[in-house]
N, C-alpha and C positions, 0 to 999 in steps of 0.2 A: 263716276258717271254710270258705269255698268251696274253697280249695286243699286243705285237709286232707280234705275229703269226697271230692274227686276222687282224691287219692292213696289213700285208703282203698278206694275203688271199684276202682282199678287193681290194688292189691294183692290184693283179693278175686278179681278176674277172672283174674289170673295164677295164683292158687292153684287156682281151679276148673279152668282149662285144664291146669294141671300134674297134676291127678288123672285126667284123661282117659286118658293112656297106661296106667295101672295098671288102670283100669276095662276098657279094651279088651283088655288082656292076659289078665285073669282070665276074661272072657267068651269069648275065643277058645279058651281051654283048658278051657272047660266048668265053671268054678268058680261058686260061688254068692256074689254080692256085690251089695249095693245101693250106690247112690252115697253115701249117708250113711256106710255102713260103710267105704267106701274113704277118705272124708275123715277119719274118726276114725283109721284106721290110719296115714294119711299124717301127721297132726298129731302123734299120740303117737309114731310112729316117728321123726319129725324131732327131737322134744324128747329122746327117749331117746338117739338117735345123737349129738346135740350134747353132751349131758351126759357120755356115755361117752367121746367124743373129747376133750373138754376135760380130763377127769381122767386118761385112760389113753392119750392120743395115738393112735398107729397101732393098738395092740392094742384100744383102745376102739372104733375104727372097724370093725375086723374082728369084734369081738364083736357090735356093733350089726347088721352085715350078716347074721351067722348067726342072730341073734334075729329079724330081719325075715323070713328064710326060714321059720322056725318059725311066725311069726305068719301069714304067707301060707298055710302049710299048714293051720293050725288054723281060721282065720277064714273062709277062702275055700273050704274043703273040697277042697283039692288034694293030690295025692301030693307027696312031697318033690321028685321029679324035675320035676313040673309047676310047683312053686313056684319052682324054679331057672329054668325056662323063662319063667315069668311075670316074674321079675326081669329076665331078659335082654331079653324082649320090651318090657317097660316102658322100659328104657334105649334100645332101638332106636326105639320110637315117640316117646319124648321127644326123641331126637336128630333125627329127621325133623321133628318139630313145631318145634323150635328152628331148624333149617335153613330151613324154610318161612317162619317168622315173620321171621327175619333177611333172607332173600332178598326177601320182600315189602316189608319195611321199607326195604331198600336200593333196591329198585325204585321205591318211593313217593318216596323222597328224590330219586332220579334223575329222576323225572317232574316234580318241582317245580322243579328247577334249570334 
């Protein structure tokens, strides 16, 4: 029971950290978004993208990407161009976040050895 709870907390923490790049991107571009709205968009978007990709392969992934741009435009009150920029900024912020976490993890392991 204790291990399952720890794993559940880790999954929750990773998910929350994963929503931060989109939150930052939307706010940098002047969009309107609450943290709850970001979480809902990420969960629903991930499910829709997974289903479309399973059934339509690459075409499903492309359709999911275009749908997410429209969702960003409508829900975050961004222009289509800003929705594209938010998508790119989210990827850049996520890349930096993954790099930093990886680097700090490697540094922590190196410090233990």
